[in-house]
Residue, then its C-alpha position, 0 to 999 in steps of 0.5 A: x500500500x502506498x501513502x497511508x493516512x491515519x485519521x483520528x484523535x491523539x488521545x483516543x485509546x483505539x487510535x493509539x492501538x492503531x498507531x502502535x500496530x502500524x509502528x510495530x510493522x514498520x508501516x509509515x503513515x501520516x497522522x491527521x488530527x481531527x481536533x487540529x485539522x478538522x475534516x471536510x464534507x468532501x472527505x466524509x462524503x467520499x468515505x460514506x460512498x465507500x463504506x456507508x455513513x452508518x459505519x462512519x457515524x459513532x452512535x455509541x460515543x459520548x458526543x453522539x449520546x449528548x446530542x439533542x433528540x432532534x439531532x439524533x432523529x431521522x438521520x440520513x447521509x446528509x445529516x450524518x455528514x453535517x454532524x460529523x463535520x461539526x463534531x469530528x469526535x462522532x467519526x468512528x476511529x480510526x479511519x485509515x486511507x491508503x490507495x483504494x483501501x479504507x478501514x474504519x475502526x480497528x480490527x486487527x484481522x481486517x487490518x492484516x488482510x489489507x495492510x500485510x504485504x502480499 
């Protein structure tokens, strides 16, 4: 896999595990900090097109749970993307993008299948 970007938040435990996983395997990557750099609607729309907005939106997280009920009701792709742009903490972490691969969340078996040299 060519250029890899890991998107997330530095103090997230899952992001730390993902970074350690990549480091341990000598996989070079660029880290994109949502808190400092944000994320664009275009990025989220592209990702949603690949994996579905349902996979990207972290409904289990505190940020989502604290939303007013009106914001949590009737969520579709456009509303989900708007929520994630406004609150990057609602994006399931980490997101890893490289070449044609897009990984959302950290499951070692999925990562092995995609990131291991063939």
